[in-house]
Every structure is written in structure tokens, then in C-alpha cells.
N, C-alpha and C positions, 0 to 999 in steps of 0.2 A: 693521593693520586686519584682514588675513586671519585672524590668530590669534584676534582677538576674535570675528569672525563664526563661525569654527570652534568656539570655546568655547561660544558661544550655541547653535549648532546641536547640538553634543554634549549640552548641557544639556537641550535640548528633544527630544532623541532623534530629530532629523531628519537626523543625519549619515549619510553613506553607510556609516560604520563601525558604526553602531548595529545591534542585533539586528533582523533583518527578520522579518516575519510568517512567511516561508518557513522561516527558521532556527528560530523558536520552535515552529512546527508540527512540524518535523523532530525537534527535541529531545523533544517530547511523545511522538511516535511511538516514538522510541528508548527513552524511559523505560518506556513501556507494554510494549515488546518485552522489555526486560531484566527488568522486574518479573515478567512471566509465567515467563520462563526461571528466574529466581532462586527463585521459589516452588517450582517443580518440582525444582530442584537441591537446595534445602534439604530438601524432603520426601523425595526419593529417597535422597540421599547424606548427609543429616544434617550438611551443612556448617555449621560454627560450634559443633559439639558435641564436637569432638575436642580432646585435650589439647594437641596441637601441630601445627604446620605447618612445612614446609621447602620453599623454592623453590630451583630449580637452573636458572640461566640457560643453562648449557651444553646441557642436555637440554630446556629450555623446559617444565619440569614444576613442579607444585605438589603436594606430598604431604601428606595429612592422616593423623595417627597417634594411637594411644592407647597404653596401657601394653603391649599385646601386639604392637605393631609397626604397620607401615603398613597402612592400611585403604582409602584412596581415593587414586588418582593422577589428576591432571588435566594436560592439555597447556594451556599458556597462551601468551598474547602480552602482553608488557609494554606498557601503554598510555602511561603517563607517571608523573610524580611531582610532588608539591606540597610545597614547603618551608613549614613552619609559621612559620619565622622571617622569611623574605623575602617570603612570600606569592606566590612565583613558581611557575608551572606550567611544566614542561618535558616536551615529547613525547618518547617513547622514541627516535624516529628521530633526535632532536637530542642525545641523551644518549650520550656516548662511553663511559660505564661500562656500558651495556647491550649485551650481545653481539648480533651480527647475527641469529642464529637465534631469539632471544627477542623480536625485533621484525620478523621477516621479512614479516609480513602487514600491518604498519601503514602501508605505502605506500598501501594502498587508502583509508585514512582521509584521508590528506593529499591524494590525488588527487581524492577526493570534494569536499574543501574547495576545491581549485583549480577544479574543474569548476563548482561551484555558488557560488563566491565567498563561502564561509563563512570569515570571517577567522580565527576561533579554531582552525579545522582546518588552516590554512595556516601560521600563525605558529609558529615553533619554541618560543618562550618568551613568557610574558605574565603579568601580575599576575592571580592567581586565588584562589579559595576552595575549601574542601572540596566545596561544592556544585558548583562548576565541574568539579572532578575527577570527580565522579559523572556530570555531564553528558557529559564527554568519554568516560568509560568506557561509558556507555549508548550513545552514538553509535557508538563502536568496536565494541561487542558487536553492535549492529544491523547495521552494515556488514559485519562479519566472520562474521555468522550464528553468533554464539557461543552457548554453552550457559549462560552466567552470568558472574559477575564476582567478584573478590575484591580486598580492599584490605588491605595490611599496613602496620603502623606501623614507622617508622624513627625513629632518634634525632632527626632534624630535620624529620620530615614523614611523608608517606604515599606508598606505591607502589601504583598501580592496575593490575590485570591483567584480561584477558578470558580466560575459560575456553573453549577451543575444542573440547575433548573431555574426557570424564571416565569413569572406570571403577573398579569395585571391584578392588583389588589381587589378590584371589583369582581373579577372572575373567581377569585378565591372565596370571597364572601358569598357569591351565588352557589358555589359548590357546597358550602357549609349548611345552606338552608335545606 
């Protein structure tokens, strides 16, 4: 009987597990935040126009290059990944293949979920979609005060990242001198 009642409540979106107005509002705020940052990122650094990108977990970097070499270097935090086969989302903190420094700030996202009882921010893995991946990336960017986001394709899905810092490679070389 309890299962039937829970199923009906889930269907009616009256379940305690259903998205709350607070969660929906938070996601909208996070999307707005990321949208503004992303527009600036694309305008300033021309993200999406380079021939290639390479990410390096060890250094938590994402590098954009053209035929002449590296042009833009970003510091990143791996948010999570989505399998297009199983439709499963896994947060970076629960993914043993992601190095610790590439997810070192992600505890803030999980803690926010625990504090505010946002189920999707607390649960390590769950069924999701590409849209959910962007929601989690938007939320992560907002909470980490990121500068933007990037999604890479993998053979079986997508990897989502928050850009926490970004610079022209030439500027980084000048700083080292």
C-alpha cells in the first residue's frame, strides 16, 4: 500500500523527493549566472572557435589551441559525467577515475545540497539527461563562482566542467618572466 501511495504522490509531484519551488528557483538563478558568464567567456576568449582542446586532470586545466599552438588556458573543476547509454549522471566526487585536484572544490556543491536538502546535489549517481547535466553544471558554476563552463564528448557520453579561471597563454608566459 505504501508503494502505491508513494507512486501516486510521485505522479502528482507531491512527493518530498519532487523538485521544490526553492530548487527550481535556485536552478533558474544558476542558469542566469552561467549564461552571463558564458557570453562573456565566448566573447572575450572565443571559446568554441579553436581547432582543438585538451584537458589535463593532473593540473586541472583545459587548453584551447589552434595550428600555432596553445591560445587559452583555463583552470577547471570536473563537475560530473553523463552516460548516453545508461542515462546515468555521476558526480565527479563519486567518480574514482577523476583525480582529487580536478574535483577539489566540488564538496561545496554537495554540502549545499545537504544543507538545503536538494536531492540531486546529494546523491552520487542518478538517472539523468543532457539537460540535467547542464543544470548541475550551472549550479556548480554558481556555487563555485565560476567564469563559465565546458562540456566535452566522450565515447559513451559527456563530461561537464566549470571554468574557475581563464587566461590567454601569452599573458601567462609574460607573468612567468
